[in-house]
C-alpha positions as CSV (number, residue, x, y, z in Angstrom):
1,M,145.0,93.0,82.8
2,A,142.6,94.7,80.3
3,A,143.6,98.3,79.1
4,A,141.6,101.0,80.1
5,V,139.4,102.5,76.7
6,S,139.4,105.9,75.8
7,V,135.9,107.3,74.6
8,G,136.1,110.6,73.6
9,G,139.3,111.3,75.3
10,A,138.1,110.3,78.7
11,S,139.3,107.7,80.3
12,G,137.0,104.3,79.6
13,S,137.3,103.0,83.6
14,G,133.4,105.1,84.0
15,L,132.4,102.8,81.0
16,L,134.3,100.0,83.0
17,D,132.0,100.9,85.8
18,W,129.3,101.0,84.0
19,A,129.5,97.5,82.9
20,H,130.4,96.1,86.6
21,A,127.4,97.6,87.7
22,S,125.1,96.5,84.8
23,E,126.8,93.6,85.6
24,T,125.4,93.1,89.3
25,A,122.2,94.7,88.5
26,E,121.6,91.5,86.1
27,K,122.9,88.9,88.9
28,R,120.5,90.8,91.0
29,A,117.7,90.9,89.2
30,S,118.2,87.0,87.9
31,W,118.3,86.6,92.2
32,R,115.1,88.6,92.7
33,L,113.1,86.8,89.8
34,K,114.5,83.3,91.1
35,S,113.0,84.4,94.2
36,L,109.7,84.5,93.6
37,L,107.4,81.8,94.6
38,K,105.6,79.2,92.0
39,G,102.3,80.2,92.0
40,E,98.9,78.1,92.4
41,R,98.1,77.4,88.7
42,D,101.2,76.2,86.2
43,G,102.9,78.8,84.5
44,T,102.6,81.8,87.1
45,V,104.2,82.7,90.0
46,R,103.4,85.0,93.3
47,H,104.3,88.4,93.0
48,P,106.5,90.4,95.6
49,F,103.7,92.1,97.0
50,P,101.3,91.6,100.6
51,V,98.1,90.7,98.5
52,T,95.1,91.7,100.1
53,D,91.1,89.8,99.8
54,R,90.5,90.6,96.5
55,E,86.5,90.3,96.9
56,Q,86.5,92.3,99.6
57,Y,88.4,94.9,98.2
58,L,85.7,94.9,95.0
59,K,83.1,95.1,97.3
60,D,84.6,98.5,99.0
61,I,85.4,99.9,95.3
62,K,82.1,99.0,94.2
63,G,79.9,102.4,93.3
64,K,83.1,104.4,93.1
65,N,83.1,104.4,89.7
66,I,87.1,103.3,89.0
67,P,87.0,103.5,85.6
68,K,85.8,107.3,85.1
69,R,88.1,108.5,88.0
70,V,91.0,106.5,85.8
71,D,91.3,109.0,83.3
72,E,90.9,111.6,85.4
73,A,93.6,110.1,88.0
74,P,97.0,112.1,88.4
75,I,99.7,110.0,87.7
76,E,102.4,109.7,90.5
77,S,104.9,107.4,91.4
78,V,103.9,105.0,94.2
79,P,106.4,103.2,95.7
80,L,107.0,99.3,95.3
81,A,107.3,99.0,99.0
82,E,103.5,100.3,99.8
83,L,102.0,98.2,97.2
84,H,99.0,95.7,98.2
85,G,98.3,93.5,94.7
86,I,94.6,92.0,94.5
87,Q,95.8,89.0,92.8
88,R,97.9,86.7,94.1
89,S,100.4,85.8,91.1
90,V,101.4,86.9,87.3
91,N,101.5,84.8,84.0
92,V,105.4,84.0,83.5
93,E,105.1,84.5,80.4
94,R,103.2,87.6,80.0
95,L,106.2,89.0,82.9
96,A,108.7,88.3,80.7
97,Q,107.0,90.4,77.5
98,H,106.8,92.9,80.4
99,L,110.9,92.2,81.4
100,E,112.0,92.7,78.4
101,D,109.6,95.8,76.9
102,E,109.2,97.9,79.6
103,D,106.9,99.8,76.7
104,L,104.8,97.1,76.3
105,V,101.0,99.1,76.5
106,P,100.9,101.5,74.1
107,E,100.2,104.5,75.3
108,G,96.1,105.1,75.1
109,K,95.0,101.7,76.0
110,R,92.2,100.8,77.4
111,S,90.9,97.6,79.3
112,P,88.7,96.0,76.8
113,N,86.1,95.1,79.7
114,A,85.8,97.9,81.8
115,G,86.9,100.7,78.8
116,M,89.3,102.9,81.5
117,L,93.5,103.7,80.9
118,V,95.8,100.8,81.5
119,D,98.9,102.2,80.1
120,L,100.3,103.0,83.3
121,P,99.5,100.6,86.1
122,V,96.3,101.4,88.3
123,V,97.0,102.4,92.1
124,V,93.5,102.9,94.1
125,K,94.2,104.6,97.1
126,M,91.7,103.4,100.2
127,N,91.5,103.7,103.6
128,G,95.5,104.2,103.9
129,K,96.8,101.7,101.0
130,D,98.0,101.5,97.9
131,Y,95.9,98.9,96.2
132,L,97.4,97.7,92.6
133,H,94.0,97.9,90.5
134,D,95.7,97.2,87.5
135,G,99.7,96.6,86.4
136,H,100.9,93.9,88.4
137,H,102.8,92.3,86.0
138,R,104.4,95.7,85.4
139,A,104.7,96.5,88.9
140,T,106.4,92.5,89.4
141,A,108.5,93.3,86.5
142,A,109.6,96.4,88.0
143,W,110.7,95.1,91.2
144,V,112.7,92.9,89.1
145,R,114.5,95.1,87.3
146,G,115.4,96.2,91.0
147,E,113.3,99.6,91.0
148,R,112.2,101.2,93.7
149,A,109.0,103.2,92.2
150,I,106.5,103.1,89.6
151,G,104.6,105.5,87.9
152,A,101.1,104.7,88.0
153,R,97.5,106.6,87.8
154,V,96.8,107.4,91.1
155,V,93.0,107.4,92.5
156,D,93.0,108.5,95.8
157,L,89.4,107.4,97.9
158,D,90.7,108.5,101.1
159,K,91.0,112.2,99.9
160,Q,87.7,111.8,96.8
161,G,85.5,109.8,99.2
């Protein structure tokens, strides 16, 4: 039987509890990662979110000036359970990078295509649903880690029209 470790004069049982919880969290994360189904293309896996029709989504947001609205969007906590993906899968290598480094995307980073901020995931609220406009890899990494929500820039088209 291992002796209790004393840290700063306190019993190390809290540290042992943390180590056990950490091991359990790692096992759960490993299980979640293994539960992701293989994607349609090599080197991809399906993310854990329901997928919407991307073409319809893009038609629905056309003319809504999402890049400008993202710059003005508040940062909110969005439950992962409410997200709907607009792509079917994520790249395994990129997912691993986000699992290794939660701060992989630097603050202030902009999309090279649309020029909008992508330093946090971008969620578009529309017709009562939360669409993951950008950040599928980061949201999937958060899910694998067992998180329940992500911080995201939220464009609420239901409020803004």
